[in-house]
C-alpha positions in Angstrom: -3.1 -46.0 -14.1 0.7 -45.9 -13.9 0.7 -42.3 -12.8 -1.8 -43.1 -10.0 0.4 -46.1 -8.9 3.5 -43.9 -8.8 1.6 -41.3 -6.8 0.5 -44.0 -4.4 4.0 -45.3 -4.0 5.3 -41.7 -3.3 2.6 -41.3 -0.7 3.5 -44.6 1.0 7.2 -43.5 1.1 6.5 -40.0 2.3 3.2 -40.1 4.3 3.8 -36.7 5.9 4.9 -34.9 2.7 4.0 -31.2 3.1 3.7 -31.5 6.9 5.5 -29.5 9.6 6.6 -31.4 12.7 6.9 -29.1 15.8 9.7 -30.5 18.0 9.9 -29.5 21.6 13.2 -31.3 22.3 15.8 -29.5 24.4 18.1 -27.1 22.5 20.5 -28.9 20.2 18.7 -32.3 20.5 16.5 -32.2 17.4 18.7 -34.4 15.1 16.7 -37.6 15.7 13.4 -35.9 14.9 14.8 -34.2 11.8 16.0 -37.6 10.5 12.7 -39.3 11.2 10.7 -36.5 9.7 12.9 -36.4 6.5 12.3 -40.1 6.0 8.5 -39.4 6.0 8.7 -36.3 3.9 8.1 -33.7 6.6 10.1 -30.8 7.8 10.9 -29.9 11.4 10.3 -26.7 13.2 12.5 -26.7 16.3 10.8 -24.9 19.2 13.0 -25.5 22.3 11.6 -24.2 25.5 14.4 -25.9 27.6 18.1 -26.5 27.5 20.1 -29.3 29.3 22.8 -28.3 31.7 25.0 -31.0 33.3 25.9 -30.6 36.9 29.5 -30.8 38.0 29.5 -29.7 41.7 30.8 -31.8 44.5 27.4 -32.6 45.9 26.2 -34.0 42.6 29.4 -36.2 42.3 28.9 -37.5 45.8 25.2 -38.3 45.2 26.0 -40.1 41.9 28.7 -42.2 43.6 26.2 -43.3 46.2 23.5 -44.0 43.6 25.9 -46.1 41.5 26.6 -48.3 44.5 23.0 -49.4 44.8 21.6 -52.9 44.2 19.6 -51.5 41.2 20.5 -48.4 39.3 17.9 -46.6 37.1 18.8 -44.1 34.4 15.8 -41.9 33.4 17.1 -40.5 30.0 20.0 -40.4 27.6 20.8 -37.0 29.1 21.1 -38.6 32.5 23.6 -41.2 31.1 25.7 -38.5 29.4 25.7 -36.2 32.4 26.7 -39.1 34.7 29.4 -40.2 32.4 30.9 -36.7 32.4 31.1 -36.9 36.2 32.7 -40.3 36.5 33.4 -43.5 34.7 30.3 -45.7 34.5 30.4 -49.4 35.0 28.1 -52.2 36.0 29.1 -53.9 39.3 28.7 -57.6 39.9 25.2 -58.7 40.9 24.0 -55.2 40.1 20.9 -54.6 38.0 20.9 -51.6 35.6 17.6 -50.4 34.1 16.9 -47.7 31.5 13.5 -46.0 31.1 13.6 -46.5 27.3 15.5 -47.8 24.4 17.3 -44.5 23.8 18.6 -44.6 27.3 19.6 -48.2 27.0 21.5 -47.4 23.8 23.3 -44.5 25.5 24.6 -46.9 28.1 25.5 -49.5 25.5 27.7 -47.0 23.7 29.7 -46.8 27.0 30.0 -50.6 27.0 27.3 -51.1 29.7 24.4 -53.4 29.2 21.0 -52.4 30.7 17.5 -53.6 30.5 14.6 -51.3 29.2 10.9 -52.0 29.4 8.8 -52.7 26.3 6.6 -49.7 27.2 9.2 -46.9 27.3 7.9 -44.5 30.0 7.7 -44.3 33.8 4.7 -46.7 33.9 6.5 -49.2 31.8 9.6 -49.0 33.9 7.7 -49.3 37.2 5.9 -52.4 35.8 9.2 -54.3 35.2 9.6 -57.5 37.2 12.9 -56.2 38.6 11.1 -53.4 40.4 8.2 -55.4 42.0 9.8 -57.0 45.1 12.1 -54.2 46.2 11.3 -53.9 49.9 14.5 -53.2 51.7 16.5 -52.9 48.5 18.8 -49.9 47.7 17.9 -48.3 44.4 19.9 -45.5 42.7 18.0 -43.1 40.6 20.1 -41.1 38.1 18.0 -38.3 36.8 17.2 -34.6 36.9 14.9 -32.3 39.0 11.5 -31.7 37.6 9.6 -34.0 35.1 6.8 -36.1 36.3 8.7 -37.4 39.3 6.6 -40.5 39.8 9.4 -43.2 39.8 11.0 -42.2 43.1 7.9 -42.0 45.2 6.5 -45.2 43.8 9.6 -47.2 44.6 9.7 -45.7 48.1 6.1 -46.7 48.6 7.2 -50.3 47.7 9.7 -50.2 50.5 12.9 -49.4 48.6 15.7 -47.3 50.0 16.0 -44.6 47.3 19.3 -42.9 46.5 18.7 -40.0 44.1 21.4 -38.3 42.0 20.3 -35.3 40.0 23.1 -35.1 37.5 21.7 -32.5 35.1 19.0 -29.8 35.1 16.6 -28.3 32.6 17.1 -24.6 32.0 14.1 -22.5 30.7 14.7 -20.8 27.4 12.8 -17.9 25.8 11.6 -18.8 22.4 12.6 -16.1 20.0 10.4 -14.0 17.8 11.9 -15.6 14.7 10.8 -19.0 16.0 7.3 -17.7 16.8 7.1 -16.2 13.3 8.1 -19.6 11.8 5.3 -21.3 13.8 2.8 -18.6 12.7 3.7 -19.3 9.1 3.3 -23.1 9.6 -0.1 -22.5 11.3 -1.5 -21.0 8.0 -2.2 -24.7 7.4 -2.8 -26.1 10.9 -4.3 -29.3 9.5 -0.8 -30.2 8.3 1.1 -29.4 11.5 1.8 -32.1 14.1 3.3 -31.5 17.6 5.6 -34.4 18.7 4.9 -34.6 22.4 7.2 -36.5 24.7 7.4 -34.0 27.7 4.6 -32.4 29.6 7.1 -29.9 31.0 8.2 -28.8 27.6 4.6 -28.4 26.4 3.7 -26.3 29.5 6.8 -24.1 28.9 5.7 -23.4 25.3 2.1 -22.7 26.2 3.1 -20.2 28.9 5.1 -18.2 26.3 2.9 -18.6 23.2 1.6 -15.3 21.7 -2.1 -14.8 22.2 -2.6 -14.3 18.5 -1.6 -18.0 17.9 -4.0 -19.4 20.5 -6.8 -20.5 18.2 -4.8 -21.9 15.3 -2.3 -23.6 17.7 -5.1 -25.7 19.2 -6.1 -26.9 15.8 -2.9 -28.8 15.1 -2.4 -32.5 15.5 -0.6 -34.0 18.5 1.3 -37.3 18.5 1.9 -38.1 22.2 4.4 -40.6 23.5 1.9 -42.1 26.0 -1.7 -42.0 27.0 -0.8 -39.8 30.0 0.8 -37.2 27.7 -2.2 -37.5 25.3 -4.5 -36.6 28.2 -2.1 -33.7 29.0 -2.6 -32.5 25.4 -6.4 -32.8 25.6 -6.5 -31.0 28.9 -4.5 -28.2 27.3 -7.2 -27.8 24.6 -5.9 -30.0 21.7 -8.5 -32.1 20.1 -6.6 -34.0 17.4 -4.5 -36.3 19.5 -2.9 -39.7 18.7 -1.0 -42.0 21.0 2.3 -43.4 19.8 3.9 -46.8 20.8 6.7 -44.9 22.5 8.7 -41.7 22.6 11.1 -42.4 19.7 10.7 -39.9 16.9 9.9 -42.6 14.3 7.1 -43.9 16.5 5.6 -40.4 17.1 5.6 -39.6 13.4 4.1 -43.0 12.5 1.3 -42.4 14.9 0.7 -39.1 13.3 0.6 -40.5 9.8 -1.7 -43.4 10.8 -4.1 -41.1 12.6 -4.2 -37.9 10.5 -3.2 -38.6 6.9 
């Protein structure tokens, strides 16, 4: 009885013991996922199809300056905060509203001494539902972001009558996934029922699937997916994945908790 109890406690403490978490975060940005996975007993296989490159040209500096002078300034990611801070000192002007797409972005600003507000639902839909962005007709809104991604925020705000000032302060650079990484994935796929893909970017998933070796096609679609939103869950289903769970948000701990709750 005591042995069973100890085993149950170990399972509660490490619900993903023996699992592999496939992380599609940009190159060099897997630390948060590694920490969250270690706390749940899993290991991380980093499969980066993209890298982040900050922009430093005069046009980007000028666009950022104009965006930061707006009535409302939106930061779409921690990468946007870091890239903007590399271009100029960031501060919040009087009577200016600063918004962050999620808690990670909010904390990136907080580390610079800047207070911002993030939605409870940490994605584009959650941001666009915030009360600060409802009556924006005639208001000037700065969007600090990067090219690509879903690109829903800007068009929606313009449709609401806002004067949008966009500053693309970084860019995502495609990367070739190495044979060593594909081999590591193939090894993990020997037990696909114990592999979970942490999905927080449709762009990253698309980049991986475009490169994936044909021999991994069948086993890859058998893995679990923990998606950061219902939209991303549908992206995964449309790509052929059948074991899909939706997390509360895009934070690593939330993604892995969703996987543990749904698949363990």
